[in-house]
C-alpha positions, 0 to 999 in steps of 0.5 A: 603313494602314487596311484600307480606304484604297487603296479611299478613295485610288482613289476607288472604291466596292466592294473585292474581293479578286482571285485569278488575275483571278477576284473573290473574297470578302469584298467591301465595297460602299459604302452607295450600293449598299444599294437595288440589294443589297437588291433582289437575289434568293437566287441572285444575289449582290454579284457581280452589282452588281460587274458592272454597276459594274466601273468602280467596283471596287477589287481587292485583288490576290493570288496565293495561292489558300490565302487563300480556303479554306473550313475550317469542320469538321475534315474540311474541314482535313483534305481541304486541309491538304496545301494548307496545309502543302505 
């Protein structure tokens, strides 16, 4: 199954991850939202557009918070290794 198939079936134009009722990254936007996204200032992300068009948001739900851990450095890995391997 194509990762975007559920969004197409639901006929929604924004896809996001959701964990414990919180929208998380990554997000996918249909091209029709491009003008709005380009108008965002540096301090506002795509979530502002998502909130304005909540009826168009399809959520891929998960309860595993570990899927959202950001590991960029060895220190990050050491800091969160207990969450990954417990």
